[in-house]
C-alpha positions, 0 to 999 in steps of 0.5 A, spaced: 592 662 511 589 664 517 584 669 517 587 673 523 593 673 518 590 676 512 593 682 509 590 685 502 594 683 496 595 690 494 598 692 501 604 687 500 605 689 493 605 696 496 611 694 501 615 690 495 614 697 490 617 701 496 623 696 497 624 696 490 625 704 490 625 709 485 629 715 483 630 717 490 632 711 493 629 705 497 624 706 502 618 703 506 611 704 507 611 709 513 617 713 510 622 709 514 629 706 511 629 699 511 634 699 517 631 704 521 627 703 527 620 706 529 621 713 533 616 711 538 620 707 544 618 708 551 620 704 557 616 705 563 619 701 569 615 701 576 611 703 580 613 697 583 620 693 583 620 688 577 615 691 573 616 694 566 612 696 560 615 697 553 611 701 547 615 700 541 610 703 535 604 700 537 607 694 540 606 694 547 609 688 552 609 688 559 614 684 564 614 682 571 619 678 575 618 674 581 622 669 585 621 663 589 625 659 594 626 652 592 630 645 593 635 644 587 633 639 582 637 633 581 638 634 574 642 641 575 647 644 579 646 644 587 649 651 588 646 654 582 639 658 582 635 658 575 631 663 571 625 662 567 621 666 562 614 665 560 610 669 555 603 670 554 599 673 549 593 677 552 586 677 548 587 684 547 593 683 542 589 678 538 590 682 531 595 678 528 593 671 532 588 666 531 583 666 537 580 659 536 581 652 534 587 650 531 589 657 530 589 658 538 594 652 539 598 655 534 598 662 538 600 658 544 606 655 540 608 662 538 608 664 545 612 658 547 617 659 542 618 667 543 619 665 551 624 659 549 628 665 545 628 670 550 630 664 555 636 662 551 638 669 550 638 670 558 640 664 561 644 660 556 648 666 555 649 667 562 646 674 562 644 673 570 649 670 575 645 664 577 650 662 582 649 668 586 642 665 587 644 660 591 642 660 598 644 654 601 648 649 597 644 643 595 638 645 600 635 652 597 636 656 591 632 662 588 628 660 582 627 667 578 621 667 573 620 673 568 612 673 566 612 677 559 605 679 557 603 681 550 598 687 550 598 689 543 601 686 537 604 690 531 610 687 529 617 686 532 614 682 538 621 679 540 625 686 540 619 689 545 619 683 549 627 682 550 627 690 552 621 688 557 624 682 560 631 686 561 628 692 564 624 687 569 630 683 571 634 690 572 629 693 577 627 686 581 629 685 588 629 678 591 628 678 599 635 677 603 635 670 607 638 668 614 641 662 614 642 657 621 648 653 619 648 649 625 640 647 623 641 648 616 635 652 615 633 658 611 629 664 613 626 669 608 627 676 611 621 681 611 623 687 606 622 692 612 627 688 616 633 687 611 634 691 604 632 686 598 638 684 593 638 686 586 640 681 581 647 680 578 646 681 571 652 681 566 649 684 560 643 685 557 641 681 551 636 685 546 633 682 540 633 685 533 628 682 528 629 682 520 624 681 515 626 678 507 622 678 501 623 674 495 622 679 490 627 684 493 633 679 495 639 682 499 634 687 503 633 686 510 627 690 513 628 692 521 623 693 526 617 691 522 610 693 523 605 687 523 603 688 515 611 687 513 612 681 518 606 677 516 607 678 508 615 677 509 618 670 506 623 670 511 624 672 518 631 672 522 631 674 530 638 675 533 639 676 540 645 680 542 648 685 547 653 691 547 659 686 547 658 684 540 656 677 543 651 673 539 646 670 545 641 667 540 639 666 533 632 664 530 630 663 523 624 662 520 621 662 512 625 662 506 630 666 502 635 668 507 642 666 506 648 665 510 651 672 508 644 675 510 644 672 517 651 675 518 649 682 516 643 681 521 648 679 526 652 685 525 646 690 525 643 687 531 650 689 535 648 697 534 641 696 536 643 693 542 647 698 544 642 704 542 636 700 546 641 698 552 643 705 553 635 707 553 634 702 558 639 704 562 637 711 562 630 709 564 633 705 570 637 711 572 630 715 573 627 709 576 633 708 582 632 716 583 625 715 584 626 709 589 631 713 593 627 719 594 621 714 596 626 711 601 628 718 604 621 720 604 619 714 608 624 714 613 623 721 614 615 721 615 617 715 620 621 719 624 616 725 625 611 720 627 616 717 632 
């Protein structure tokens, strides 16, 4: 066990005793029920387009999106853009991660695994319309990169990171392009000259994490804190959307049966609906502020003229 992952034995015993329950039923160390999410969920969009900060309990994740015009790769479609997700774990989020030697390499590997999971949920499930990212077939397509940074880690990184990535992509706008069909050239327009274009998103893949323990089979702990995550014997992450579609699944550890995975998949759909609704409310507030800013800018310009 790495030094950064050590949890006192008495803490694990307390977690298990809580899940075994008493006369009043099953509960957790923070008084939640096994399937309850943490009450504190804050989604902050902006101030600039393509930026999102999600705080889930004491877990905090930031995401920002950028776009680059590139020539299509020979291995992909010449009429489709692409989407990439990169995850980085900041030095301030070192609790739960090793910071040197082999442990540091393992931390980077965990960041790559999380990035791959988010990318499968967004890319393979066609959450973003990549065909709309084509500017000139065979010559120029947009490559969208979503950079996710873990600022603080207290469990359920996948859930917070998926919310941050979706929020960032929702508010991001790529520049408009002018195409010269005769010359076959593409010119990226200034954002002041032409209104940037929002990404075409079909749905929002949200990750739900469930922890299992050998001593209490059949009980799935949702939205775990760090102590619950580190001491778990098995972990299942299900990425789903509001249409009850499973976009990606990741499983680690032991003690998780196929029936448990099915129960997690059903529960993840309810979480996706609730958290997507919160995400859309934050997006509506962001768009309202953005519209007010545009009106104010144009009015001030009129006065100066």
